[in-house]
N, C-alpha and C positions, 0 to 999 in steps of 0.2 A: 223379841223372839216370835211373837204372833205373826208378824209379816213373813218371817223366814219359814215358819211352819206352813203358812198358806201357800207360799211359793213351792215348797216341796210337795204339798198335797195336789197342787195343780200339775206339777211335772210328773208326779208318780202317784196317781189317785189310788192305786192298789196297795199303798204302803201305810194306810191308816192303822193305828194300833187298836185292835179289837179285844185285847186282853190286858186292860189297865191294872187289874188286881195282881196278876202274876208279874207284870212289869214293875210295879211299885215294890213288891216283895223282893224281887231280884236286885233292884237298885238299892234298896235299903240294906240288904246283905253286903253289897259291894261298897257301901259307904257313901253313896251319892246322896247329897242333901236334897230334900223335897223343894227347896226354894232355888235350886240351881237351874241354870239353863239346860244342862244335859237332862235333868229330870223332866222338865217341861217338854223338851223335844221328844224324848222317848215315850212319854205318856201319850203323845199325839201321833208319832210316827213309829212304826215297828222297827226301824233301822233297815238293815239289809238293802240299803240304797245301791242301785247298780253302779259300777264304776263309771264315773263321769269324767269325760275329757282326759282319759289316761290316768286318773287317780285311782287309788286302792278302793276296793269295795268296802263299804261300811257294814259292820256286823249288826245283827239284831240282838236284843237283850233276851227275849224269850221266843218260843215258837218252834216250828219245825226247822230241821237242818242244823248242821254244825259246820264250823264252830259258831258259837254265840259268845257274847262278851264274857259271861261268867266262865265258860269253858276255856276260852282263849286266855283269860286272866290267870287261871290256875296253871295253864301250860307255860305261858311266858315267864311267870314268876319262878317256876321250876327250872326252865331251860336257861333263862338269862339272869336269874337271881335279881329280878327287878323288885323294888320296894312295893308293898301292898297298896300304896297310894296311887299307883299308876294302873289305869285300865286301858286295855287295847281296844281301839275303835275299829280296827281292821286286823286281818290276820297278818302273820309275819312272813308271808310268801314274798320271796324276793329279798329277804333279809332286811326288811324295813316295815314300819307300821306307824300308825297314828296312836299316840298315847295320851290319855286324859289324866290330869292330876286332880284327884278329888279334893285336895286341900286348897289349891289355888285356882282351880278351874281352867288353868292353862292347858294348851294342847301342844304336844311335841311331835315333831317329824323325826322319829327314831330310825337310826341306821345302825345295824350291827357293827359296821366298820368303825363307828364312833362310840361304841359301847362304854369304854372306859371313861371317855369325856362325859358321857351322859350320867353315869353313876357318880362321878366326882362333882357334878353340878356345873361343869364347864360348857355344856351344850345348852344354850338357852331355849326356852319354848319358842316355837315358830309363831304361834297364835296366842294372844294374851288372854283369850277366853273362848268358850265353846261357840258362842255366836259368831265370832270372827272366823273360826274354823269352818262352821257350816256354811257361812256366806261364801267363803273361798271355795268350798267343796262344790257348791251348786253353780258357781259362776264358770264362765267359759275360759277365763284366763288362769294363769298359774302363779300370779303374784301373791306374795304373802300379805295377809291382812294387816 
């Protein structure tokens, strides 16, 4: 994960997290474990990564602007009746979003058109973990990790 964080810092030096206390508090409330790769990433990077190579913009955990992951989580749980274990890493603009599973650390490429399959467990995660997702996100190609 350290290599990935360094790559993001080089590509987006203005995205360093300057509010680790608020970030830790928000992630704790969201159920993100302190030993998870998502925790490590957001403690170093504030999120809000610009859309890279046609991908959805990643949200920040805390700080200025909306939506942020906590706001978006509340919204998508109400709108789509998603289980509390899933955190949106992007907004649902365009009827799709990246969803992080706090239990398994898998990341899903969610599409509203496949909502029923997602809820029934028929739609597998696209990325087996958060690191694979971030590596895919910052790379130029669109292959699944």
